[in-house]
C-alpha positions as CSV (number, residue, x, y, z in Angstrom):
1,M,53.3,173.3,88.6
2,K,56.9,172.6,88.3
3,S,58.9,175.8,88.3
4,T,61.7,176.6,85.9
5,N,65.1,175.6,87.0
6,T,67.2,178.7,87.7
7,N,70.2,176.9,89.2
8,L,73.1,179.1,88.3
9,E,75.8,176.4,88.1
10,P,77.6,176.5,84.8
11,E,75.8,174.3,82.3
12,T,77.6,171.6,80.5
13,L,76.9,169.8,77.3
14,G,75.4,166.4,77.4
15,L,78.4,164.1,77.7
16,T,80.9,166.6,79.1
17,V,81.9,166.2,82.8
18,K,81.1,169.4,84.7
19,G,84.2,171.4,85.5
20,A,86.5,169.2,83.4
21,Y,86.8,171.5,80.4
22,K,90.0,173.5,80.7
23,K,91.3,174.0,77.2
24,K,93.6,176.9,76.3
25,S,91.0,178.9,74.5
26,F,93.3,181.9,73.9
27,K,95.8,179.7,72.0
28,R,93.0,178.2,69.9
29,L,91.6,181.6,69.1
30,M,95.0,182.7,67.9
31,L,95.3,179.6,65.7
32,L,92.1,180.7,63.9
33,N,94.1,183.7,62.7
34,L,96.6,181.6,60.7
35,P,94.6,181.6,57.4
36,H,94.5,185.4,57.6
37,I,98.1,186.0,58.7
38,K,99.0,188.3,55.7
39,K,96.2,190.7,56.5
40,I,97.1,190.6,60.2
41,I,100.8,191.3,59.5
42,I,99.8,194.3,57.4
43,A,97.5,195.6,60.1
44,A,100.2,195.0,62.7
45,V,102.7,197.1,60.7
46,C,100.1,199.9,60.4
47,V,99.6,199.7,64.2
48,L,103.4,200.0,64.8
49,L,103.6,203.1,62.6
50,V,100.5,204.6,64.3
51,N,102.2,204.0,67.7
52,T,105.4,205.6,66.4
53,A,103.4,208.7,65.4
54,M,101.8,208.9,68.9
55,L,105.3,208.7,70.5
56,V,106.8,211.3,68.2
57,K,104.1,214.0,68.8
58,P,105.0,214.7,72.5
59,Y,108.7,214.7,71.6
60,I,108.1,217.3,68.9
61,L,106.3,219.5,71.4
62,K,109.1,219.0,73.9
63,I,111.6,220.3,71.3
64,V,109.3,223.3,70.6
65,I,109.0,224.2,74.4
66,D,112.6,223.6,75.4
67,D,114.4,224.8,72.3
68,F,112.2,227.6,70.9
69,L,110.0,228.9,73.7
70,T,112.3,228.8,76.8
71,K,115.8,229.0,75.3
72,N,115.2,231.0,72.1
73,T,117.4,228.7,70.1
74,P,118.2,230.1,66.6
75,Q,115.9,228.6,64.0
76,K,117.5,227.2,60.9
77,G,115.5,225.7,58.0
78,F,113.4,222.8,59.0
79,Y,114.7,223.1,62.6
80,S,112.2,225.9,63.4
81,L,108.7,226.5,64.8
82,T,107.3,226.3,61.3
83,G,109.2,223.1,60.5
84,M,108.1,221.5,63.7
85,G,104.5,222.6,63.0
86,I,104.6,221.0,59.5
87,L,106.2,217.8,60.9
88,Y,103.6,217.6,63.7
89,F,100.8,218.0,61.1
90,A,102.3,215.4,58.8
91,V,102.6,212.9,61.7
92,V,98.9,213.5,62.7
93,I,97.7,212.9,59.1
94,L,99.9,209.8,58.5
95,G,98.8,208.3,61.8
96,G,95.1,208.8,61.1
97,F,95.4,207.4,57.6
98,L,97.2,204.3,58.8
99,N,94.7,203.8,61.6
100,V,91.8,203.7,59.1
101,I,93.7,201.1,57.0
102,Q,94.4,198.8,59.9
103,I,90.8,199.0,61.3
104,N,89.3,198.0,57.9
105,I,91.8,195.2,57.4
106,I,91.4,193.7,60.9
107,N,87.6,194.0,60.8
108,K,87.5,192.1,57.5
109,A,89.7,189.4,58.8
110,G,87.7,189.1,62.0
111,Q,84.4,188.8,60.3
112,E,85.8,186.1,58.0
113,I,87.0,184.2,61.1
114,L,83.6,184.5,62.7
115,R,81.9,183.3,59.6
116,T,84.1,180.2,59.6
117,L,83.6,179.6,63.3
118,R,79.8,179.9,63.0
119,G,79.8,177.4,60.1
120,Q,81.8,175.0,62.2
121,V,79.4,175.3,65.1
122,F,76.4,174.6,62.9
123,K,78.1,171.7,61.2
124,T,78.9,170.2,64.6
125,I,75.3,170.5,65.7
126,Q,74.1,168.8,62.6
127,F,76.2,165.7,63.3
128,L,75.5,165.4,67.0
129,P,73.8,162.0,67.6
130,L,70.3,161.9,69.2
131,K,71.7,160.4,72.3
132,F,73.7,163.5,72.8
133,L,70.9,165.9,71.9
134,D,68.5,164.1,74.3
135,K,70.7,165.4,77.2
136,T,71.4,168.9,75.8
137,S,69.0,171.7,75.8
138,S,68.2,173.4,72.5
139,G,68.7,176.8,74.2
140,S,72.3,175.9,75.1
141,L,73.1,175.0,71.5
142,I,71.3,178.1,70.1
143,T,73.2,180.3,72.4
144,R,76.5,178.8,71.3
145,A,75.7,179.3,67.6
146,T,74.5,182.9,68.1
147,N,75.3,184.8,71.3
148,D,78.6,183.1,72.0
149,V,79.9,183.5,68.4
150,E,78.7,187.2,68.5
151,A,80.6,187.7,71.8
152,L,83.8,186.9,69.9
153,S,83.1,189.5,67.3
154,Q,84.5,192.5,69.2
155,L,87.4,190.3,70.4
156,Y,88.5,189.7,66.8
157,T,87.6,193.0,65.3
158,D,88.8,195.3,68.0
159,V,90.3,193.9,71.2
160,F,93.1,191.7,69.8
161,M,94.5,194.4,67.6
162,N,94.1,197.1,70.2
163,F,95.8,194.9,72.7
164,F,98.7,194.5,70.2
165,R,98.7,198.3,69.7
166,D,98.5,199.0,73.4
167,V,101.3,196.7,74.4
168,F,103.7,198.2,71.9
169,L,102.6,201.7,72.8
170,I,103.2,201.0,76.5
171,I,106.7,199.6,75.7
172,G,107.5,202.6,73.5
173,I,106.3,205.0,76.1
174,V,108.3,203.4,78.9
175,L,111.5,203.4,76.7
176,A,111.0,207.0,75.7
177,M,110.5,208.1,79.4
178,F,113.5,206.1,80.6
179,I,115.7,207.7,77.8
180,M,114.6,211.2,78.9
181,D,114.7,210.8,82.7
182,V,115.0,207.5,84.7
183,R,114.1,209.0,88.1
184,L,111.1,210.8,86.8
185,T,110.0,207.5,85.1
186,L,110.1,205.6,88.4
187,V,108.1,208.3,90.1
188,S,105.5,208.2,87.4
189,F,105.0,204.4,87.8
190,S,104.8,204.4,91.6
191,V,101.1,203.7,91.7
192,I,101.0,201.0,88.9
193,P,101.4,198.0,91.3
194,I,98.4,199.2,93.4
195,M,96.3,199.6,90.2
196,F,97.1,196.1,88.9
197,L,96.3,194.5,92.3
198,F,92.9,196.2,92.2
199,I,92.2,194.8,88.7
200,F,93.4,191.3,89.6
201,L,91.0,191.1,92.6
202,L,88.1,192.0,90.3
203,R,89.1,189.6,87.5
204,T,87.9,186.3,89.1
205,K,84.6,187.7,90.2
206,I,83.8,189.1,86.7
207,K,84.6,185.8,85.0
208,Q,82.5,183.7,87.4
209,N,79.6,186.1,86.9
210,F,79.9,185.9,83.1
211,R,79.5,182.1,83.3
212,K,76.3,182.5,85.2
213,M,75.1,185.0,82.6
214,K,75.9,182.7,79.7
215,T,74.1,179.8,81.4
216,L,70.9,181.9,82.0
217,I,70.8,183.4,78.5
218,G,70.9,179.8,77.2
219,R,68.0,178.8,79.3
220,I,66.0,181.9,78.3
221,N,66.7,181.1,74.6
222,G,65.5,177.5,75.1
223,F,62.4,178.7,77.1
224,M,61.5,181.2,74.4
225,A,61.9,178.6,71.6
226,E,59.9,176.0,73.4
227,N,57.0,178.4,74.3
228,L,56.8,179.8,70.7
229,S,56.5,176.3,69.4
230,G,53.8,175.4,72.0
231,M,52.0,178.8,72.0
232,K,48.8,177.3,70.6
233,L,48.7,174.7,73.3
234,I,49.4,177.3,76.0
235,Q,46.5,179.4,74.7
236,I,44.1,176.5,74.5
237,F,44.7,175.5,78.1
238,N,45.0,179.1,79.4
239,G,48.5,178.5,80.6
240,E,49.7,182.1,80.0
241,K,49.9,183.1,83.6
242,E,52.0,180.0,84.6
243,R,54.4,180.3,81.7
244,K,54.8,184.0,82.4
245,A,55.6,183.2,86.0
246,D,58.3,180.7,84.9
247,F,59.8,183.3,82.5
248,K,59.8,185.9,85.3
249,E,61.8,183.5,87.4
250,L,64.4,183.1,84.7
251,N,64.3,186.8,83.8
252,D,64.8,187.9,87.4
253,G,67.7,185.6,87.7
254,Y,69.3,187.1,84.7
255,Y,68.6,190.6,85.9
256,K,70.4,189.9,89.2
257,V,73.6,188.6,87.6
258,T,73.6,191.4,85.0
259,S,73.1,194.0,87.7
260,F,76.0,192.6,89.6
261,Q,78.0,192.8,86.4
262,V,77.1,196.5,85.9
263,W,78.1,197.2,89.5
264,M,81.5,195.6,89.1
265,N,82.0,197.3,85.8
266,S,81.3,200.7,87.4
267,F,84.6,200.4,89.3
268,L,87.0,199.7,86.4
269,K,87.1,202.8,84.2
270,P,86.7,205.3,87.1
271,A,89.5,203.4,89.0
272,A,91.8,203.8,85.9
273,N,91.0,207.5,85.7
274,V,91.7,208.0,89.4
275,F,95.0,206.2,89.2
276,R,95.9,208.3,86.1
277,N,95.1,211.6,87.8
278,I,97.0,210.6,91.0
279,T,100.0,209.8,88.8
280,V,99.8,213.1,87.0
281,A,99.5,214.9,90.3
282,I,102.5,213.2,91.8
283,L,104.5,213.9,88.6
284,I,103.6,217.6,88.7
285,W,104.4,217.9,92.4
286,Y,107.7,216.2,91.9
287,G,108.6,217.9,88.6
288,M,107.8,221.5,89.7
289,D,110.2,221.3,92.5
290,K,112.9,220.1,90.0
291,I,112.0,222.9,87.6
292,S,112.3,225.5,90.4
293,N,115.8,224.1,91.1
294,Q,116.5,224.2,87.4
295,T,117.3,220.5,87.3
296,L,114.4,219.6,85.0
297,Q,113.3,221.2,81.8
298,I,109.6,222.3,81.3
299,G,109.4,220.5,78.0
300,I,110.4,217.2,79.6
301,L,107.8,217.6,82.3
302,Y,105.2,218.3,79.6
303,A,106.3,215.3,77.5
304,F,106.1,213.1,80.6
305,T,102.5,214.3,81.5
306,T,101.5,213.6,77.9
307,Y,103.1,210.1,77.9
308,I,101.4,209.3,81.2
309,Q,98.1,210.3,79.6
310,Q,98.9,208.0,76.7
311,F,100.1,205.3,79.0
312,F,96.8,205.2,80.9
313,E,94.7,205.4,77.8
314,P,95.3,201.7,76.9
315,I,94.8,200.9,80.6
316,S,91.5,202.7,80.5
317,D,90.6,200.9,77.3
318,L,91.4,197.6,79.0
319,A,89.1,198.6,81.8
320,D,86.4,199.3,79.3
321,N,86.9,196.1,77.4
322,Y,87.7,193.8,80.3
323,T,84.2,192.6,80.7
324,N,83.9,192.1,77.0
325,I,87.2,190.1,77.0
326,Q,86.0,188.0,79.9
327,S,82.6,187.4,78.1
328,A,84.4,186.5,74.9
329,F,86.7,184.0,76.7
330,V,83.8,182.4,78.5
331,S,82.0,182.1,75.1
332,A,85.2,180.7,73.5
333,D,85.3,178.0,76.2
334,R,81.7,177.1,75.5
335,I,82.2,177.1,71.7
336,F,85.3,174.9,71.9
337,E,83.5,172.6,74.4
338,L,81.0,172.0,71.6
339,L,83.5,171.7,68.8
340,D,85.5,169.2,70.9
341,Q,82.7,166.7,70.9
342,K,84.4,165.0,67.9
343,E,84.3,161.5,69.4
344,N,80.5,161.9,69.7
345,L,79.9,163.1,66.2
346,E,78.3,160.7,63.7
347,D,80.6,159.7,60.8
348,L,78.1,159.2,58.0
349,D,80.6,157.8,55.6
350,Q,82.3,155.2,57.7
351,G,81.4,151.6,57.1
352,I,80.2,149.3,54.3
353,S,78.7,151.1,51.3
354,M,75.2,150.0,50.5
355,E,73.7,152.4,48.0
356,R,70.5,150.3,47.5
357,M,69.2,147.8,50.1
358,D,66.7,145.0,49.5
359,G,65.0,146.0,52.8
360,D,65.4,142.6,54.6
361,I,65.4,143.4,58.3
362,E,66.2,141.1,61.3
363,F,66.4,141.7,65.0
364,K,68.3,139.0,66.9
365,N,68.0,139.0,70.7
366,V,68.1,142.8,70.9
367,W,68.3,144.5,74.3
368,F,68.3,148.3,74.5
369,S,68.2,151.0,77.2
370,Y,68.4,154.8,76.8
371,N,70.1,155.2,80.2
372,E,72.1,151.9,80.4
373,K,69.8,150.5,83.2
374,D,66.1,150.6,82.4
375,W,65.6,148.2,79.5
376,I,63.1,149.4,76.9
377,L,63.6,146.3,74.6
378,K,64.2,142.9,76.2
379,D,65.5,140.1,74.0
380,V,63.5,141.2,71.0
381,S,63.8,139.0,67.9
382,F,61.8,139.2,64.6
383,T,62.3,139.2,60.8
384,V,60.7,141.3,58.1
385,P,61.5,139.9,54.6
386,A,62.1,142.4,51.9
387,G,59.0,143.8,50.3
388,Q,56.7,142.8,53.2
389,T,54.7,145.0,55.6
390,A,55.1,144.6,59.3
391,A,53.0,146.4,61.9
392,F,54.0,147.0,65.5
393,V,51.2,147.3,68.1
394,G,51.2,147.6,71.9
395,Q,50.5,150.0,74.7
396,T,52.4,153.3,75.1
397,G,56.0,152.6,76.3
398,A,56.1,149.1,74.9
399,G,59.0,149.9,72.7
400,K,57.4,150.4,69.2
401,T,59.0,153.8,68.4
402,T,62.3,152.7,69.9
403,I,62.5,149.9,67.3
404,I,62.0,152.5,64.5
405,S,64.8,154.7,66.0
406,L,67.2,151.7,66.2
407,I,66.5,150.7,62.5
408,S,67.4,154.3,61.5
409,G,70.7,154.0,63.3
410,F,70.0,156.8,65.8
411,Y,71.0,154.7,68.8
412,K,73.2,151.7,69.4
413,I,72.0,148.6,71.2
414,Q,73.6,147.1,74.2
415,K,73.0,143.5,73.4
416,G,72.1,141.5,70.3
417,E,72.2,142.4,66.6
418,I,70.2,144.3,64.1
419,L,70.8,143.0,60.5
420,I,69.8,144.6,57.2
421,N,70.4,142.4,54.2
422,G,72.3,140.1,56.6
423,I,74.8,142.9,57.5
424,N,75.1,144.3,61.1
425,I,73.6,147.8,61.1
426,N,76.6,149.2,62.9
427,E,78.8,148.2,59.9
428,I,76.7,150.1,57.3
429,K,77.4,153.7,56.3
430,R,75.0,155.9,58.2
431,R,74.5,158.0,55.0
432,D,73.5,154.9,53.0
433,L,71.3,153.5,55.8
434,R,69.3,156.7,56.1
435,H,69.1,157.2,52.4
436,N,67.3,153.8,52.2
437,I,65.0,154.4,55.1
438,A,62.2,157.1,55.1
439,V,60.3,157.8,58.3
440,V,56.9,159.5,58.3
441,L,56.0,160.7,61.8
442,Q,52.7,161.7,63.4
443,D,54.0,165.2,64.2
444,V,55.1,166.4,60.7
445,F,57.9,169.0,60.7
446,L,57.9,171.4,57.8
447,F,60.6,174.1,57.3
448,S,60.1,177.7,56.2
449,D,60.5,177.0,52.5
450,T,58.4,176.1,49.6
451,I,56.2,172.9,49.3
452,G,58.7,171.5,46.8
453,G,61.6,172.4,49.1
454,N,60.0,170.5,52.0
455,I,59.5,167.5,49.8
456,S,63.0,167.3,48.5
457,L,65.0,168.7,51.5
458,N,68.1,168.6,49.3
459,D,69.2,169.6,45.8
460,D,69.8,166.1,44.5
461,I,66.2,165.5,43.7
462,E,64.9,166.6,40.3
463,P,61.8,168.8,40.0
464,A,60.1,166.0,37.9
465,V,60.6,163.6,40.8
466,I,59.1,166.0,43.3
467,E,56.0,166.4,41.0
468,E,55.6,162.7,40.7
469,A,56.0,162.2,44.5
470,A,53.3,164.8,45.1
471,R,51.0,162.9,42.6
472,A,51.7,159.5,44.1
473,S,51.0,160.8,47.7
474,Y,47.8,162.5,46.6
475,A,49.2,165.8,47.8
476,K,49.1,167.2,44.3
477,E,45.3,167.7,44.5
478,F,45.5,170.4,47.1
479,V,49.0,171.7,46.1
480,D,47.7,172.7,42.7
481,G,45.0,174.7,44.4
482,F,47.6,177.2,45.7
483,P,48.7,180.2,43.6
484,G,52.3,179.1,43.6
485,K,51.5,175.4,43.3
486,I,54.6,173.3,44.2
487,H,56.5,176.6,44.8
488,E,53.9,177.9,47.3
489,P,55.7,179.2,50.4
490,V,55.3,177.3,53.6
491,M,55.3,179.2,56.9
492,E,57.3,178.0,60.0
493,R,56.4,174.4,60.9
494,G,53.6,174.5,58.2
495,N,51.2,176.4,60.5
496,T,49.1,177.6,57.5
497,L,48.4,174.0,56.4
498,S,46.0,171.5,57.8
499,A,47.2,168.4,59.6
500,G,46.1,166.2,56.7
501,Q,48.0,168.4,54.2
502,R,51.1,168.3,56.2
503,Q,50.9,164.6,56.4
504,L,50.4,164.2,52.7
505,I,53.5,166.4,52.1
506,S,55.5,164.1,54.4
507,F,54.4,161.1,52.4
508,A,55.5,162.9,49.2
509,R,58.8,163.5,50.9
510,A,59.2,159.9,51.7
511,I,58.3,158.8,48.1
512,A,60.6,161.4,46.5
513,H,63.7,159.9,48.3
514,D,62.8,156.4,46.9
515,P,63.7,154.4,50.0
516,A,63.9,150.7,50.3
517,V,62.2,150.8,53.7
518,I,59.1,153.0,54.6
519,V,58.4,153.6,58.3
520,L,55.1,155.0,59.4
521,D,55.1,156.1,63.1
522,E,51.5,156.9,64.0
523,A,51.3,158.7,60.7
524,T,47.5,158.4,60.5
525,A,46.7,159.5,64.0
526,N,45.6,163.1,63.6
527,I,43.5,163.1,60.4
528,D,39.9,163.1,59.5
529,S,38.1,160.2,57.7
530,Q,38.1,161.9,54.3
531,T,41.8,162.5,54.4
532,E,42.3,159.0,55.7
533,V,41.0,157.6,52.4
534,L,43.7,159.6,50.6
535,I,46.4,158.5,53.1
536,Q,45.5,154.8,52.8
537,K,45.9,155.1,49.0
538,A,49.2,157.0,49.5
539,I,50.4,154.2,51.9
540,E,49.6,151.6,49.2
541,N,51.6,153.6,46.7
542,M,54.6,153.9,49.1
543,A,54.6,150.3,50.1
544,K,54.8,148.9,46.5
545,N,58.0,146.9,46.2
546,R,59.3,148.2,49.5
547,T,59.5,146.9,53.1
548,A,57.0,148.8,55.2
549,L,57.1,149.2,59.0
550,I,53.9,150.6,60.5
551,I,53.0,151.8,64.0
552,A,49.4,152.8,64.2
553,H,46.2,152.6,66.4
554,R,43.9,152.5,63.4
555,L,43.0,148.9,62.7
556,S,42.3,149.8,59.0
557,T,45.9,150.8,58.7
558,I,47.5,147.5,59.9
559,R,45.0,144.7,59.4
560,N,46.3,143.9,55.9
561,S,49.9,143.8,57.1
562,D,51.9,140.6,56.3
563,K,53.0,140.4,59.9
564,I,51.7,142.1,63.1
565,I,54.2,142.1,66.0
566,V,52.6,142.7,69.4
567,L,54.8,144.2,72.1
568,A,54.2,144.4,75.8
569,E,56.7,145.9,78.3
570,G,59.6,145.6,75.9
571,R,59.0,142.0,74.8
572,I,57.2,140.4,71.8
573,V,54.2,138.6,73.2
574,E,52.5,137.7,69.8
575,S,53.3,137.6,66.1
576,G,51.3,136.8,63.0
577,N,48.8,138.3,60.5
578,H,45.4,139.6,61.6
579,E,43.5,136.4,61.1
580,E,46.1,134.3,62.9
581,L,46.2,136.6,65.9
582,M,42.4,136.9,66.1
583,K,42.1,133.1,66.2
584,K,44.6,133.0,69.1
585,Q,42.2,135.1,71.2
586,G,45.2,136.6,73.0
587,Y,46.6,140.0,73.6
588,Y,45.9,141.4,70.1
589,S,42.4,140.0,69.9
590,N,41.6,141.6,73.2
591,M,42.8,145.0,72.0
592,V,40.6,144.7,68.9
593,L,37.6,143.7,70.8
594,E,38.1,146.6,73.3
595,G,38.4,149.0,70.4
596,R,35.1,147.8,69.0
597,K,33.4,148.2,72.3
598,F,34.8,151.7,72.7
599,H,33.7,152.6,69.1
600,K,30.2,151.3,69.8
601,N,29.8,153.4,72.9
602,K,31.5,156.5,71.5
603,H,28.5,158.7,72.1
604,D,28.5,157.8,75.7
605,T,30.2,160.6,77.8
606,K,31.7,158.0,80.1
607,A,33.1,156.0,77.3
608,W,34.7,159.1,75.7
609,A,36.2,159.9,79.1
610,L,38.2,156.7,78.6
611,N,40.2,158.3,75.8
612,S,43.4,158.6,77.8
613,Y,43.0,154.9,78.8
614,W,42.5,154.0,75.1
615,L,45.7,155.7,74.2
616,K,47.7,154.1,77.1
617,K,46.5,150.6,76.5
618,G,46.8,150.7,72.7
619,I,43.1,149.9,72.0
620,F,42.5,150.3,68.3
621,K,40.4,152.8,66.5
622,I,38.0,151.0,64.2
C-alpha cells in the first residue's frame, strides 16, 4: 500500500513556484491596521501613559530612600513620605486602569481584523479555478483558513501592542538610567550583546521548524477530512489498520518537529532570566563598591536594579512570544501566498452578458489536456441544436466528463473553439454561463442544511419555485413524508438519505435554477429500478424546452436521445441516433450487443466477475 507522504519540504500552492514567495508580510500585516487606526492610536496613548507610570514608580522610591530614609530631609507638604505614598498609589491605580482600557481596545480591533482576513481567505478559495484546486490539497486550504488565521490572533491582540509598549518602555528606561548615572548604565548593559547573539542564532532554526510544522498540520487536516468522508468505504473493506498506519506516519512526523520546537523554546525564557540575574549581580557588585566609597547613593542603585528588572521583562516576554511570533509570520506568508493568487481567480462578471441562452452548443476542432501534454480530447467537433438531447458514450477515459467540464467553463481549451449561441465560451460571463447550465452528477453532494436549502443553494429562489421543482423532479413524494417536509434538516453530505432520494433532490436543484442546458453525468448509475422510473420521468420534465447533455451507461436513459456521440480515446468515432448507429453495426452497436449478452448471463458468477470490464469498456446496462 502506498504510504502517506511525510516529506517535510515547505508545501506550496498549486501554481506558486516553491521558494519564490518572499513578500514583506510584516508590512502587509501593518496595512491591515489602517481601518482601525483611531482605536490603535487611543490604545497607543494608553500604553505610553502606562509606561510613564512604570518609569515613575522606581523614581518615587528612589526619592523616598535617598531623601527621607538616608538623609532625613525635612518633609514639607506633598514632599513627604505620606505625599510620596499617595503619589505612588495614584500612579499604580492610573496605570492599571489605562492598561485595562488599552487591552480591550486592541483586542476588539484585532478580532475585527481577523474576521476580515478570514473572510478574504474564504472568498479567495471560492473563486479559485478547478485547475488550481486540482493541484492543491484541501488540507492546505483548510489550514490557511483556520489554523493560520488563528495563529495571527495573538499577534494582533497581544504581541503588536506589547511590542510597541516594550520598545517605548526600553527607550524610557535607558534614558532614565543615563540621566541618573552614565557609567552605571554602561555596566548594566554589558551582557546585552551576548544575549542578542544567542537569540539571533536560535531565530533561523525556529522559523524553519515552524514551516515544517505548518506543512504537516495541513497534511493531517487533509488526511482527516479525506478519511472522514470515506469512512464507510474504509470500514467496508477493513482498511482501518492501513489508514491508522498512514496516520501514525504523519502524526509521528508532526511529533518530531513539535518536540524539537519545545526543546528550542526551553532555552529562550531561562536564558533571558539568566542574563537578567547576571546583570543584577554585576550591578550590585559594582554599585556596592561605589556606595562604600560614598560615590553612589543607595536609592540610585535600587532604582537601577528595578529598571534592570523592568528592562528584562519585555526581553523575557519576547522570549516567551518569540515562537508565537515566528509561527504567526509563517502563517502570514502562507495566507498572503493564497490571497496573492489574484491572477488565477475566476472573474465571474467579465465578458459578454447573456442572462438567458438558447442552449445551442458547438465544439469546433477542440483539443484539450489537463497537463499540457497528454491530450484528453483530440480534434473533437459536434453540434447540439437548442432544445435537443445529446448523449455521450464511450469507455472510461474517453473524454465524456471532460466535455461537460469544458461546457461549464471550468477549464480552458488549448486549441479550437467552444461556441454557445454562436459566441466563444471564453467571451461569456462565467456567472451567466453557469446560471444557464445545471449539472447533475452521479455522486450528489448535499450540504448540512434543509432540503429546501439544498435545492436552492442561494437566496434568489422563491419558496414557491422550490416547491414546484420538488414536484417536477418527483422528490416531493418522499419529502412530504418527513416531519419538516421541505424544511427537514439534511445531515452532512446527505448521509441520512438514500442514493435515490439524494439524486431526486439534485434534479430538483437543477430544475429550480431554470437552466437553458441540463447536464446529466452518470446521474442514473447508483439507483434501483423503482427509483429509475421516477428519475426517467424527472429527466423528461427537466429536458422540456431545454438542451440536454447526457452521460450514462443505461441504454434506457440515452436511446431516445436526438443524437448519440460515441467517443474513443479522445476522438469522436460515431455520431447519430440509436437506430442509425445500430444499422452501422460499429462501435456503438457492439457496446449494446455486449451489454445484452452481459445482462442475459447476469446470474452466471463468471459473467458478474466481468463487472470491472463492463465499467471500463462502457458496455451498457439494459
